[in-house]
PyMOL Python script that loads the backbone (N, CA, C, O; Angstrom):
from pymol import cmd

cmd.read_pdbstr("""\
ATOM      1  N   MET A   1     166.218 102.483 112.497  1.00  0.00           N
ATOM      2  CA  MET A   1     165.280 101.971 113.484  1.00  0.00           C
ATOM      3  C   MET A   1     164.112 102.955 113.630  1.00  0.00           C
ATOM      4  O   MET A   1     162.965 102.540 113.798  1.00  0.00           O
ATOM      5  N   VAL A   2     164.392 104.193 113.570  1.00  0.00           N
ATOM      6  CA  VAL A   2     163.325 105.277 113.702  1.00  0.00           C
ATOM      7  C   VAL A   2     162.324 105.172 112.498  1.00  0.00           C
ATOM      8  O   VAL A   2     161.112 105.262 112.696  1.00  0.00           O
ATOM      9  N   LEU A   3     162.810 104.996 111.343  1.00  0.00           N
ATOM     10  CA  LEU A   3     162.045 104.867 110.160  1.00  0.00           C
ATOM     11  C   LEU A   3     161.130 103.646 110.172  1.00  0.00           C
ATOM     12  O   LEU A   3     159.985 103.710 109.725  1.00  0.00           O
ATOM     13  N   GLU A   4     161.635 102.565 110.676  1.00  0.00           N
ATOM     14  CA  GLU A   4     160.886 101.333 110.846  1.00  0.00           C
ATOM     15  C   GLU A   4     159.681 101.505 111.793  1.00  0.00           C
ATOM     16  O   GLU A   4     158.544 101.122 111.515  1.00  0.00           O
ATOM     17  N   LEU A   5     160.057 102.149 112.993  1.00  0.00           N
ATOM     18  CA  LEU A   5     159.029 102.342 113.977  1.00  0.00           C
ATOM     19  C   LEU A   5     158.066 103.343 113.561  1.00  0.00           C
ATOM     20  O   LEU A   5     156.911 103.214 113.967  1.00  0.00           O
ATOM     21  N   SER A   6     158.383 104.376 112.770  1.00  0.00           N
ATOM     22  CA  SER A   6     157.419 105.337 112.193  1.00  0.00           C
ATOM     23  C   SER A   6     156.466 104.626 111.208  1.00  0.00           C
ATOM     24  O   SER A   6     155.266 104.900 111.200  1.00  0.00           O
ATOM     25  N   ALA A   7     157.001 103.724 110.392  1.00  0.00           N
ATOM     26  CA  ALA A   7     156.153 102.988 109.429  1.00  0.00           C
ATOM     27  C   ALA A   7     155.126 102.078 110.137  1.00  0.00           C
ATOM     28  O   ALA A   7     153.954 101.964 109.776  1.00  0.00           O
ATOM     29  N   TYR A   8     155.706 101.429 111.209  1.00  0.00           N
ATOM     30  CA  TYR A   8     154.777 100.534 112.004  1.00  0.00           C
ATOM     31  C   TYR A   8     153.710 101.302 112.643  1.00  0.00           C
ATOM     32  O   TYR A   8     152.553 100.886 112.575  1.00  0.00           O
ATOM     33  N   LEU A   9     154.020 102.484 113.313  1.00  0.00           N
ATOM     34  CA  LEU A   9     152.940 103.164 113.920  1.00  0.00           C
ATOM     35  C   LEU A   9     151.933 103.818 112.925  1.00  0.00           C
ATOM     36  O   LEU A   9     150.758 103.997 113.245  1.00  0.00           O
ATOM     37  N   HIS A  10     152.395 104.141 111.801  1.00  0.00           N
ATOM     38  CA  HIS A  10     151.513 104.668 110.805  1.00  0.00           C
ATOM     39  C   HIS A  10     150.530 103.656 110.280  1.00  0.00           C
ATOM     40  O   HIS A  10     149.432 104.047 109.882  1.00  0.00           O
ATOM     41  N   SER A  11     150.867 102.321 110.250  1.00  0.00           N
ATOM     42  CA  SER A  11     150.073 101.271 109.785  1.00  0.00           C
ATOM     43  C   SER A  11     149.059 100.816 110.825  1.00  0.00           C
ATOM     44  O   SER A  11     148.114 100.097 110.502  1.00  0.00           O
ATOM     45  N   MET A  12     149.258 101.245 112.099  1.00  0.00           N
ATOM     46  CA  MET A  12     148.324 100.842 113.156  1.00  0.00           C
ATOM     47  C   MET A  12     146.990 101.540 113.007  1.00  0.00           C
ATOM     48  O   MET A  12     146.939 102.691 112.575  1.00  0.00           O
ATOM     49  N   GLN A  13     145.867 100.835 113.372  1.00  0.00           N
ATOM     50  CA  GLN A  13     144.543 101.472 113.291  1.00  0.00           C
ATOM     51  C   GLN A  13     144.027 101.627 114.636  1.00  0.00           C
ATOM     52  O   GLN A  13     144.194 100.714 115.446  1.00  0.00           O
ATOM     53  N   ALA A  14     143.389 102.736 114.971  1.00  0.00           N
ATOM     54  CA  ALA A  14     142.699 102.924 116.224  1.00  0.00           C
ATOM     55  C   ALA A  14     141.286 102.416 116.129  1.00  0.00           C
ATOM     56  O   ALA A  14     140.513 102.857 115.279  1.00  0.00           O
ATOM     57  N   VAL A  15     140.942 101.473 117.014  1.00  0.00           N
ATOM     58  CA  VAL A  15     139.701 100.813 117.008  1.00  0.00           C
ATOM     59  C   VAL A  15     139.007 101.046 118.359  1.00  0.00           C
ATOM     60  O   VAL A  15     139.602 100.746 119.394  1.00  0.00           O
ATOM     61  N   TYR A  16     137.781 101.565 118.388  1.00  0.00           N
ATOM     62  CA  TYR A  16     137.011 101.904 119.501  1.00  0.00           C
ATOM     63  C   TYR A  16     135.671 101.241 119.360  1.00  0.00           C
ATOM     64  O   TYR A  16     135.171 101.091 118.245  1.00  0.00           O
ATOM     65  N   GLN A  17     135.063 100.831 120.481  1.00  0.00           N
ATOM     66  CA  GLN A  17     133.755 100.253 120.497  1.00  0.00           C
ATOM     67  C   GLN A  17     132.986 100.744 121.702  1.00  0.00           C
ATOM     68  O   GLN A  17     133.490 100.841 122.821  1.00  0.00           O
ATOM     69  N   THR A  18     131.737 101.047 121.404  1.00  0.00           N
ATOM     70  CA  THR A  18     130.850 101.660 122.430  1.00  0.00           C
ATOM     71  C   THR A  18     129.482 101.179 122.241  1.00  0.00           C
ATOM     72  O   THR A  18     129.031 101.005 121.109  1.00  0.00           O
ATOM     73  N   VAL A  19     128.743 100.935 123.394  1.00  0.00           N
ATOM     74  CA  VAL A  19     127.316 100.576 123.368  1.00  0.00           C
ATOM     75  C   VAL A  19     126.515 101.940 123.382  1.00  0.00           C
ATOM     76  O   VAL A  19     126.702 102.805 124.238  1.00  0.00           O
ATOM     77  N   VAL A  20     125.665 102.038 122.418  1.00  0.00           N
ATOM     78  CA  VAL A  20     124.896 103.375 122.266  1.00  0.00           C
ATOM     79  C   VAL A  20     123.416 103.030 122.443  1.00  0.00           C
ATOM     80  O   VAL A  20     122.886 102.029 121.962  1.00  0.00           O
ATOM     81  N   PHE A  21     122.806 103.954 123.178  1.00  0.00           N
ATOM     82  CA  PHE A  21     121.343 103.960 123.380  1.00  0.00           C
ATOM     83  C   PHE A  21     120.719 105.056 122.633  1.00  0.00           C
ATOM     84  O   PHE A  21     121.084 106.211 122.850  1.00  0.00           O
ATOM     85  N   ASN A  22     119.755 104.778 121.722  1.00  0.00           N
ATOM     86  CA  ASN A  22     119.099 105.794 120.897  1.00  0.00           C
ATOM     87  C   ASN A  22     120.039 106.685 120.120  1.00  0.00           C
ATOM     88  O   ASN A  22     120.062 107.909 120.249  1.00  0.00           O
ATOM     89  N   TRP A  23     120.800 106.003 119.317  1.00  0.00           N
ATOM     90  CA  TRP A  23     121.872 106.808 118.651  1.00  0.00           C
ATOM     91  C   TRP A  23     121.322 107.749 117.604  1.00  0.00           C
ATOM     92  O   TRP A  23     122.101 108.573 117.127  1.00  0.00           O
ATOM     93  N   ARG A  24     120.158 107.722 117.224  1.00  0.00           N
ATOM     94  CA  ARG A  24     119.533 108.733 116.290  1.00  0.00           C
ATOM     95  C   ARG A  24     118.956 109.934 116.963  1.00  0.00           C
ATOM     96  O   ARG A  24     118.597 110.920 116.319  1.00  0.00           O
ATOM     97  N   ASN A  25     118.863 109.844 118.330  1.00  0.00           N
ATOM     98  CA  ASN A  25     118.291 110.877 119.198  1.00  0.00           C
ATOM     99  C   ASN A  25     116.849 111.209 118.697  1.00  0.00           C
ATOM    100  O   ASN A  25     116.455 112.375 118.674  1.00  0.00           O
ATOM    101  N   GLN A  26     116.146 110.261 118.335  1.00  0.00           N
ATOM    102  CA  GLN A  26     114.747 110.516 117.974  1.00  0.00           C
ATOM    103  C   GLN A  26     113.826 109.977 119.102  1.00  0.00           C
ATOM    104  O   GLN A  26     114.017 108.904 119.675  1.00  0.00           O
ATOM    105  N   GLU A  27     112.813 110.831 119.357  1.00  0.00           N
ATOM    106  CA  GLU A  27     111.850 110.416 120.370  1.00  0.00           C
ATOM    107  C   GLU A  27     110.651 109.661 119.708  1.00  0.00           C
ATOM    108  O   GLU A  27     110.195 110.019 118.622  1.00  0.00           O
ATOM    109  N   ASN A  28     110.172 108.618 120.401  1.00  0.00           N
ATOM    110  CA  ASN A  28     108.939 107.948 119.870  1.00  0.00           C
ATOM    111  C   ASN A  28     107.891 107.843 120.936  1.00  0.00           C
ATOM    112  O   ASN A  28     108.177 108.182 122.085  1.00  0.00           O
ATOM    113  N   VAL A  29     106.720 107.404 120.639  1.00  0.00           N
ATOM    114  CA  VAL A  29     105.587 107.397 121.524  1.00  0.00           C
ATOM    115  C   VAL A  29     105.814 106.524 122.795  1.00  0.00           C
ATOM    116  O   VAL A  29     105.502 106.919 123.919  1.00  0.00           O
ATOM    117  N   THR A  30     106.378 105.308 122.541  1.00  0.00           N
ATOM    118  CA  THR A  30     106.480 104.410 123.615  1.00  0.00           C
ATOM    119  C   THR A  30     107.742 104.647 124.498  1.00  0.00           C
ATOM    120  O   THR A  30     107.857 104.052 125.569  1.00  0.00           O
ATOM    121  N   SER A  31     108.651 105.484 124.066  1.00  0.00           N
ATOM    122  CA  SER A  31     109.907 105.810 124.839  1.00  0.00           C
ATOM    123  C   SER A  31     110.738 104.514 125.017  1.00  0.00           C
ATOM    124  O   SER A  31     111.460 104.387 126.005  1.00  0.00           O
ATOM    125  N   GLN A  32     110.649 103.612 124.131  1.00  0.00           N
ATOM    126  CA  GLN A  32     111.481 102.356 124.189  1.00  0.00           C
ATOM    127  C   GLN A  32     112.405 102.427 122.905  1.00  0.00           C
ATOM    128  O   GLN A  32     111.973 102.780 121.808  1.00  0.00           O
ATOM    129  N   TYR A  33     113.589 102.094 123.121  1.00  0.00           N
ATOM    130  CA  TYR A  33     114.662 102.227 122.083  1.00  0.00           C
ATOM    131  C   TYR A  33     115.528 100.945 121.959  1.00  0.00           C
ATOM    132  O   TYR A  33     115.662 100.163 122.900  1.00  0.00           O
ATOM    133  N   SER A  34     116.086 100.781 120.793  1.00  0.00           N
ATOM    134  CA  SER A  34     117.038  99.692 120.547  1.00  0.00           C
ATOM    135  C   SER A  34     118.425 100.018 121.043  1.00  0.00           C
ATOM    136  O   SER A  34     118.737 101.191 121.245  1.00  0.00           O
ATOM    137  N   ILE A  35     119.257  99.039 121.243  1.00  0.00           N
ATOM    138  CA  ILE A  35     120.655  99.226 121.619  1.00  0.00           C
ATOM    139  C   ILE A  35     121.474  98.947 120.413  1.00  0.00           C
ATOM    140  O   ILE A  35     121.243  97.958 119.718  1.00  0.00           O
ATOM    141  N   HIS A  36     122.471  99.830 120.131  1.00  0.00           N
ATOM    142  CA  HIS A  36     123.413  99.586 119.072  1.00  0.00           C
ATOM    143  C   HIS A  36     124.906  99.482 119.494  1.00  0.00           C
ATOM    144  O   HIS A  36     125.276 100.000 120.548  1.00  0.00           O
ATOM    145  N   LEU A  37     125.668  98.893 118.772  1.00  0.00           N
ATOM    146  CA  LEU A  37     127.092  98.846 119.001  1.00  0.00           C
ATOM    147  C   LEU A  37     127.792  99.728 118.011  1.00  0.00           C
ATOM    148  O   LEU A  37     127.692  99.470 116.811  1.00  0.00           O
ATOM    149  N   ARG A  38     128.532 100.808 118.455  1.00  0.00           N
ATOM    150  CA  ARG A  38     129.283 101.704 117.548  1.00  0.00           C
ATOM    151  C   ARG A  38     130.695 101.254 117.591  1.00  0.00           C
ATOM    152  O   ARG A  38     131.318 101.173 118.650  1.00  0.00           O
ATOM    153  N   ILE A  39     131.219 100.947 116.376  1.00  0.00           N
ATOM    154  CA  ILE A  39     132.591 100.592 116.113  1.00  0.00           C
ATOM    155  C   ILE A  39     133.266 101.569 115.283  1.00  0.00           C
ATOM    156  O   ILE A  39     132.889 101.792 114.132  1.00  0.00           O
ATOM    157  N   THR A  40     134.293 102.188 115.843  1.00  0.00           N
ATOM    158  CA  THR A  40     134.998 103.260 115.163  1.00  0.00           C
ATOM    159  C   THR A  40     136.384 102.791 114.824  1.00  0.00           C
ATOM    160  O   THR A  40     137.147 102.383 115.700  1.00  0.00           O
ATOM    161  N   ILE A  41     136.722 102.849 113.510  1.00  0.00           N
ATOM    162  CA  ILE A  41     138.044 102.488 113.089  1.00  0.00           C
ATOM    163  C   ILE A  41     138.553 103.631 112.259  1.00  0.00           C
ATOM    164  O   ILE A  41     137.995 103.968 111.215  1.00  0.00           O
ATOM    165  N   ASP A  42     139.641 104.232 112.747  1.00  0.00           N
ATOM    166  CA  ASP A  42     140.213 105.450 112.074  1.00  0.00           C
ATOM    167  C   ASP A  42     139.257 106.512 111.834  1.00  0.00           C
ATOM    168  O   ASP A  42     139.187 107.015 110.713  1.00  0.00           O
ATOM    169  N   ARG A  43     138.495 106.910 112.811  1.00  0.00           N
ATOM    170  CA  ARG A  43     137.462 108.006 112.817  1.00  0.00           C
ATOM    171  C   ARG A  43     136.291 107.640 111.881  1.00  0.00           C
ATOM    172  O   ARG A  43     135.590 108.584 111.518  1.00  0.00           O
ATOM    173  N   LYS A  44     136.002 106.503 111.474  1.00  0.00           N
ATOM    174  CA  LYS A  44     134.926 106.103 110.594  1.00  0.00           C
ATOM    175  C   LYS A  44     134.002 105.219 111.560  1.00  0.00           C
ATOM    176  O   LYS A  44     134.409 104.125 111.950  1.00  0.00           O
ATOM    177  N   ALA A  45     132.837 105.686 111.910  1.00  0.00           N
ATOM    178  CA  ALA A  45     131.978 104.956 112.818  1.00  0.00           C
ATOM    179  C   ALA A  45     130.897 104.185 111.988  1.00  0.00           C
ATOM    180  O   ALA A  45     130.357 104.689 111.003  1.00  0.00           O
ATOM    181  N   ARG A  46     130.620 102.931 112.452  1.00  0.00           N
ATOM    182  CA  ARG A  46     129.545 102.109 111.907  1.00  0.00           C
ATOM    183  C   ARG A  46     128.680 101.644 113.100  1.00  0.00           C
ATOM    184  O   ARG A  46     129.201 101.346 114.175  1.00  0.00           O
ATOM    185  N   TYR A  47     127.406 101.591 112.899  1.00  0.00           N
ATOM    186  CA  TYR A  47     126.550 101.169 113.882  1.00  0.00           C
ATOM    187  C   TYR A  47     125.907  99.824 113.586  1.00  0.00           C
ATOM    188  O   TYR A  47     125.422  99.602 112.477  1.00  0.00           O
ATOM    189  N   TYR A  48     125.897  98.932 114.555  1.00  0.00           N
ATOM    190  CA  TYR A  48     125.341  97.559 114.417  1.00  0.00           C
ATOM    191  C   TYR A  48     124.251  97.332 115.480  1.00  0.00           C
ATOM    192  O   TYR A  48     124.452  97.589 116.668  1.00  0.00           O
ATOM    193  N   SER A  49     123.106  96.850 115.018  1.00  0.00           N
ATOM    194  CA  SER A  49     122.029  96.594 115.974  1.00  0.00           C
ATOM    195  C   SER A  49     122.340  95.363 116.808  1.00  0.00           C
ATOM    196  O   SER A  49     122.882  94.374 116.315  1.00  0.00           O
ATOM    197  N   ILE A  50     121.985  95.447 118.073  1.00  0.00           N
ATOM    198  CA  ILE A  50     122.201  94.294 118.955  1.00  0.00           C
ATOM    199  C   ILE A  50     120.799  93.671 119.174  1.00  0.00           C
ATOM    200  O   ILE A  50     119.923  94.321 119.744  1.00  0.00           O
ATOM    201  N   PRO A  51     120.573  92.340 118.697  1.00  0.00           N
ATOM    202  CA  PRO A  51     119.300  91.820 118.863  1.00  0.00           C
ATOM    203  C   PRO A  51     118.884  91.472 120.288  1.00  0.00           C
ATOM    204  O   PRO A  51     119.501  90.650 120.965  1.00  0.00           O
ATOM    205  N   LEU A  52     117.832  92.121 120.703  1.00  0.00           N
ATOM    206  CA  LEU A  52     117.350  91.913 122.073  1.00  0.00           C
ATOM    207  C   LEU A  52     115.830  91.568 121.927  1.00  0.00           C
ATOM    208  O   LEU A  52     115.176  92.040 120.997  1.00  0.00           O
ATOM    209  N   PRO A  53     115.289  90.748 122.849  1.00  0.00           N
ATOM    210  CA  PRO A  53     113.867  90.374 122.829  1.00  0.00           C
ATOM    211  C   PRO A  53     112.950  91.519 123.056  1.00  0.00           C
ATOM    212  O   PRO A  53     111.825  91.527 122.558  1.00  0.00           O
ATOM    213  N   LEU A  54     113.433  92.555 123.848  1.00  0.00           N
ATOM    214  CA  LEU A  54     112.597  93.742 124.133  1.00  0.00           C
ATOM    215  C   LEU A  54     113.455  94.987 123.988  1.00  0.00           C
ATOM    216  O   LEU A  54     114.659  94.974 124.241  1.00  0.00           O
ATOM    217  N   LYS A  55     112.796  96.065 123.574  1.00  0.00           N
ATOM    218  CA  LYS A  55     113.451  97.293 123.593  1.00  0.00           C
ATOM    219  C   LYS A  55     113.468  97.953 125.064  1.00  0.00           C
ATOM    220  O   LYS A  55     112.638  97.606 125.905  1.00  0.00           O
ATOM    221  N   ILE A  56     114.394  98.860 125.316  1.00  0.00           N
ATOM    222  CA  ILE A  56     114.473  99.268 126.715  1.00  0.00           C
ATOM    223  C   ILE A  56     114.113 100.784 126.802  1.00  0.00           C
ATOM    224  O   ILE A  56     114.115 101.504 125.803  1.00  0.00           O
ATOM    225  N   THR A  57     113.816 101.206 128.003  1.00  0.00           N
ATOM    226  CA  THR A  57     113.413 102.626 128.232  1.00  0.00           C
ATOM    227  C   THR A  57     114.737 103.341 128.903  1.00  0.00           C
ATOM    228  O   THR A  57     115.614 102.646 129.416  1.00  0.00           O
ATOM    229  N   PRO A  58     114.814 104.665 128.865  1.00  0.00           N
ATOM    230  CA  PRO A  58     115.917 105.255 129.446  1.00  0.00           C
ATOM    231  C   PRO A  58     116.036 104.975 131.040  1.00  0.00           C
ATOM    232  O   PRO A  58     117.113 105.139 131.613  1.00  0.00           O
ATOM    233  N   GLU A  59     114.971 104.580 131.668  1.00  0.00           N
ATOM    234  CA  GLU A  59     115.054 104.417 133.132  1.00  0.00           C
ATOM    235  C   GLU A  59     115.748 102.999 133.378  1.00  0.00           C
ATOM    236  O   GLU A  59     116.379 102.778 134.412  1.00  0.00           O
ATOM    237  N   GLN A  60     115.606 102.127 132.444  1.00  0.00           N
ATOM    238  CA  GLN A  60     116.181 100.775 132.627  1.00  0.00           C
ATOM    239  C   GLN A  60     117.707 100.852 132.451  1.00  0.00           C
ATOM    240  O   GLN A  60     118.394  99.837 132.561  1.00  0.00           O
TER     241      GLN A  60
END
""", "prot")
cmd.dss("prot")
cmd.show_as("cartoon", "prot")
cmd.util.cbc("prot")
cmd.orient("prot")
């Protein structure tokens, strides 16, 4: 039973998702930035752009 549970836990993947503002940490003239979705699976992060009609400022 312990061996089966260990094999099951080893095969599970940790998945995290976070909304990220200005993920490159670059400043621009207008101070408006895109929003991205960061999805992390087993410590490997990928960023996906979220299509919005307007970019947002830090105050928003």
